[in-house]
N, C-alpha and C positions, 0 to 999 in steps of 0.2 A: 485349755483343759476341756475334754469332751464331757458330754452330759453324764455318763455313767460314773466317770471319775469324780466329777463335781459332786454328784449325789453322795458318793462314799466319803469324800473329804468333808462334806457338810455334816454328815452324821458322826464321823470320827471326831470332829472338833467338839461335838456336844457330849461325847461319851469317853473321851480320853484326856490325857494331860490334866489341866486344872479341874476339869469337869469329871474326872474318873471317879472321885469319891462320891459326888452327887449322884451319878448314874448307878453306882454300886448300891447306894442307899435306896434308890428307886426300885431296883431289881429285888432287893431284900424286902422292901415294903409290900410289893405286890404278892398277895397270898399265893401259895403253891396251888397250881391247877387252874388259876383264873386266866381265862382267855380274854384279853383286853379288847373292848369294843369301842372304837372311836366314833362318836356320834356327830362329827362335823368335819368334813373334808371336801375339797374341790378337785375336779378334773377338767382340763380345758385351758382356755386363755382368757385373760382379763384386759379391759381397756387400759389398766395401769401397767401392763407389761408382764405381770406375773403369769406363769404357766405351770401346769402339772400334767404329766402324762399318766396313763394307766400303769405303765411299767415303772415310772418313778414312784408312784404311790405304792405299788406292790413291793418295791425294794425297801422303801422306808418302813413299811409294816413288817416285813420279814426281819429287818435288822433290829427293830425295836421290840419285836415279839408281840405285835398287834394282830389279832386274828380276823377281825371284820371291821369295816368302816362304812358309815353312811357317806355317800358321795353325791355331789350335784354340780351343775355347771357354775363356772365363774361368770362375771358380768362381761360376757363375750362381746367384742367389738363387732362381730358378725352375727349378732343374735337376731337380726331382722325384727319383725314385730312380735313374733310369737315364741321365740327361743327354740324353734323346732330344730335348727341346725345344731346348737350346743346340746340339746336334749338327745339328738341322735349320737353325738360323740360320746355322751355319757352312757347311753345304752350299749354302744359297741364295747366300751370298757367293761361294763357289767357282763356282757356275753363272753368276753375274753377271760374274765376272772370271776365267775359267778359265785364261787365260794368265799371270796374276799369282800365283795362290794354289795351294799344295799343301795339300789339306785333311786334317787329322788330327781324329779324334773323341776324345771324352773319356769315361771311365768311372769308377765308384766301386767298388772291389773289395769293399766291404762290402755292396753291393746286388746284386740279381739283374741280371746283366750279359750273360748268354749271348744272349738274344734281340736286345739292342741291338748286341752285338758282331757277330752274324751279319747284322743289318740293315745296319749301316754297311759291313761288308765287301762285301756284295752290291751296295750302292749305288755303291761305287767309291772310298771313302775310301782315302787313301794311307798312313795311319799312325795310331797311338794315342798319346794323351797321358795320363800318370798323374802325380798330384800327391800324394805321401805326406803332406805337411803339411796341405793343405786337406781331404783326405779321411781324414786321421787313420789311416793304416795304415803298417806297416813293410814294407820291401822283401822280407822273408822271411816275411810272413804267407802262410798256405797259399793263400788266394784270389788274392793278388797273384802268387805263384809260378805258379799255374795260368794266370792271364792271360798271363804271359810265355810260357808254353808254347804257349798258343793262338796268340799272335802269331807265335811262331817257326814253328809248323806252317803258318800262313797266309802266311808270308814278309812280315809286316807290321812295319815299323820302329816302335819305341817310343821316345818322348821322355819322360824322367823328370825331374821337378823334383829337382835335386840341389844346391840352393843354400841360401838363407836358411832358418833354423830347422831344418834337417836335423841329426840327431844321428848317424845310422848310415847309411853308404852302402856302403863296400867290403865289410865283413864280411857283411852280409845279402845283398848282390847277387852277390858272386863265385861262390857255388855255382850260381846260375841261369845265369850266363854260361858256366861250365865245363860245365854239363849241356846247354846249348843253344848251341854255338859258332856256329851259323848265325844266331842271333838278332841283328838289327841294332838297336843301342841308341844313343841320343843322350843323353849326360849333360848336362842343362840346367845352365847356370851353371858348367860345368866341374868339378862336384863340389868347389866351392871351399872347403867346410868341411874337407876333407881331401884337397886337390888332389894333394899329393905322394904320399900313400898310394894314391890312385886311379890315378895314373900308373904307379906300380910294380906295382899289381895287374892293370891292364887293358892295359898296353902290348903284351903278347903276344897280345891278342885283337883282331884287325884289324877286327872288326865293331862295336867300341865307339868312338864319336866323342865328343869333348869340345867343347861349344858355349860360346861366350864371353860371352853376354849378362850385363850388369850385374855383372861380376866386377871386383873391385878391381885396380888396376894391379900391385900386388905379387904377387897370386896369378896374374894373367895372365903376369907375367914368369917366375914359377916354372914355369908350364905350358909356355911357349915354350922355356925353357932345358932342360927335362927330357923333353919328348915330341916324337916325330917330327911335324913340322908337317902331314904328310899326314893326321893323325888329329884335326885341329882345324878347327872350322867356326865362322864368324862368326854371331852372333845379336844381336838388339836387345832382346827382351822387351817390345816395345810392347804396352800403353801405359805400362808401368813404366819402360822405358828409351826412348831415342829413337835415331834413326839417326845423326845427326851425332856425338854424344858416344860412342856405343858403337863406331862405326867408328874414331874417334880412339883410344879406349882399346885396341882390338885391334891397330891398326897401330902405335901408339906402343910397346906392350909387345913386339910382335914385333921392332920396330926396336932397342929397348934390349937385347933378348936375343940380338941378332945373327942373327936369322933372315934368310937370303938373300932378296932381292927376288923371286927366281925361285919361291919358295914361296908368295908372296902370292896368285896366282890360285887356288890350291887352297884356301887358308884362307878367302878371300872368296867362293868360288863352287864350284870344282871338286870339293872333297872331299865335299860334300853333294849336289851336282848329279849325281854318278855314280849315286846311288840313285834319282834322279828325272829321268831324261833327257827 
């Protein structure tokens, strides 16, 4: 099976057959006129074998009706010290589809990152992705804290992996948020390993958004029951998640938690789009 056929088969399996009713519900639940904005997706290659091309991402977005996506490199086996190669791949994808992608670059706080930070900033990247698990650092490591400060000074949003395999989120991150209230942060996977603690700690900090990709329904329910919906943004985590099932999980959890339909445009698009008009 070639790649294009494989992509179509994958989406068809999630929108037809036994899933047809669920996908129909999702499409009916998305308010008319809302252009869905995916706040968490990858392009490139990962050490675990996962891959995603710019064309593959474009196709998934078109088939699922998603208008824009924040994209950043995977944990590329050829990242070298500074992620410059994967960042170039990402930038090329953005140049190919500038209306679809919002490009974030990726760095490793353990490596020399200043030159690559400045190069990506000068090039026009719109944000920074940091992954404490893949790059084996804590959110309060001095070099990570310094990077957050650099991003705040540059008015550059930062998306942090705050999901699977994380052990510490709130306690090491809160001092940085308090020190840099202007820093725009996206908590990937909604800080699901301590979602209630994260809501309590960050709800008074309006520049911290919670992103919903590949989070269990129970944790999403807690998120929607306890946090202002204006602070929540939809994400897919492609290629680890997919658009149909993550849209369903986000909308079903919001529905179960009693979130008014009037808040859905923000969750699906507006809350993150205001950072990237």
